[in-house]
N, C-alpha and C positions, 0 to 999 in steps of 0.2 A: 852492489853485488855482495852477498854474504861472504865473509872471509874464508869460510870452509869450502866455498865453491870456486874460489880463485884458482886453486891448484888444478882441478880438472879443466877449467877454461884455458889456462895457460898451456897445459899439456896438450889440449886439443889444438890450440893455435900452432904450437911447435911441431906436433906430429903431422898435422894437416899440411903445414908449409913444407916440411921435409919430403912428403910424398908427392905433393902437387908441383912444387918448383923443381921440375926436371925436364930434360929433353924428351919430348914425346910428340905423337902425331897431333894431338889436340892443341898443344902449345905452339907447335910449328904453324898450324893454320891461323891461330889467333895472331901470331907475330906477323904473318904475311898480310892479313886483313888490316892490321894496324898500320903497317908501312904503306899500304895502298889507300888508307883512310876509307875503307870500303865496308859500310855497315858495321862499324866497330861496336857501337852500343848493343845492337841485337846479338852480335856474336859473343861478346864477353858476358852479357847478362844471362844468355841461354846456357853458356858453359858453367857459370857460377850456380845457376838454379839446378842444373842437372847434378852437379857435384853435391849441392845441398840435399837434394832428394835422395841420392844414393847414400850419402853419409847418414841421413836419418833412418833409411832402411837398414843399413848395416848395423848401426848402434841399436836399432830396434829389434834385431835378431834375424833379419833376412839373409845375412851372410851365411849362416849355417844351412839354410834351405838351398841356397845357390850351390854351395860346395858339395852338398850331398846328392845333387842331381847330375848324373853323367851326361844326360841328354842336353841339358841347358848349357853345361860347360862346353861340350863339343860343338853345339850350335854357335855359341858365341865365338869360339876360337876359329872355326872354319869361315864363318861369315866375316869376322873381323879381318882375318888374313887376306881373304879375297878382295875386300875393299881397299886395304892398305897397299896391296900389290898394284891395283888399278891406279890409285892416287899417286903412288910412287912413280909409276910409268908416266903419268901426265907431267910430273915434275921433271923427270929426266928428259922428256921430250922438249920441255920448255928451255932446257939448257942450250939447245941449238937455235933458239930464237934470239934476236937482238932486241932486248926490252930495256926500257928506262922509264923513269917517272916523268920525263919531259914529254913523252908521247902518250897522251891519255889513253888512246885506243890500243896501245901495244901490249900492255900488261893485261892478262886475263883477270877480269873483275867479275866474280860471281854475283848474280843479282840476289835480291833478298831471299827469294825462295831457295835458290841453290846454296846460299850461305847457311841458311837454317838447316837444310837437309844434310849438308856436309858436317855441320857441328853435331847433329843428331847421330850421323853415321860414325864419326870419329869418337863420339862419346859412348854410344850405346852398343856399337859393334866391336869395341875394343876391350877384351877381357882384362887388360892391365888396369883400365879405369875401375872395373869391378873389384879387382884384386886390391887396389889402393884404398878405395872409398868404402866398399861394402865389407870386404873380408878383413883387411888389416885394421882400418879404423874401427870397424865394427867389433873386432875381437879385443882391441885395446880398450874401447869404450865400455865393453861389457864387464871389464874388471872393476869399474866403479859401481858404487851403490846406485840404485835406480834413480834417486833424486839428483844425483850428480851427473848422470849421463847426458842430461839436457845441456848442461853447461859445457861438457866436453864437446858435444855436437856443435854448439854455437861457436866455440873456439875454432874448430876445424872449418866450419862454414865461413867464418870471418876471414881466415887465412886464404880460402879459395877465392872469395870475392875480391880481396885486396890484390891478390896475385894476378887474376885475369884482367882487372881494370888497369893495373900498373903495366902489364904486358901489352894490352891492346892500345892504350893511349900513350904509353911511353915509346912504343915502336915508331911513332911518327917523327921522333927526333932523329931517327936513322934515315929519314927520307932523303936528305942531301947526298948521303952515301950512295943511295940507290938511283941517283940520276945517271950513274955509270952502268952501262949494260953488263959489264963484267960482274958487278955486285949481284945482279939478278941471277946470273948464271951460277955463281957460288951458292946463293941462297937456295935456288931450285935444286941444285945438286945435293946440297945438305939435306933438304927436306925429303928428297927422293931416297937418300941413304937411310934416314931415320925411319921412313915408312917401310922400306923393305927389310930393314934390320928387325923391326918389331914384328912384321909379318913372318919372317924366318923363325924368330923365337917362338911365335905361336904355333907354327907348323911343327917345329922341333918338339915343343911341349906336348902337342897332340900325339906325335909319334911315340914319345916316351911313355905317355899315359896308356897308349894302345898296347905297348910291349909289356907293361907291368901287370 
């Protein structure tokens, strides 16, 4: 790599990691899939590829188009909030079940189709994902000269791939802890709180935008 391109690549890695490594709906689902050892590779690779696509779109200039469209922003916010409320409700409902990893049929294991659809929904219906990848990373990457933006994008994409694979495959080491039903109750309650908190923030954001 050219020494003049190291700086944007490193900044892309650092900025991407800072935005992606956070408590969110997408990460919570990847964590649970990893603990269940349920279609981990399709889950993490799809999350990483979606991030890579959105990062490339953002750095390529799509972020300005998205933020200038009131209709697209409203559609993303309301649709994302509705899905997160539903998914959060499912997680809270699971708190009242006695689940553990010792009983294979006790924990809800989405099949491949449902896993893919859930990842797509949590990724593409969540405006926070667009805010982080398309808008924020896009605006930061746009500050570099055209020939350096590619390296910035590669850095951010690398951070995304490393994070999702580490989260998905590292979660299995928590499996012994989740042999206890109480651990599942805590995890499901935590996921439900995350989903509803994000949904509330989206609805609040929409209301503020309507009043302004």
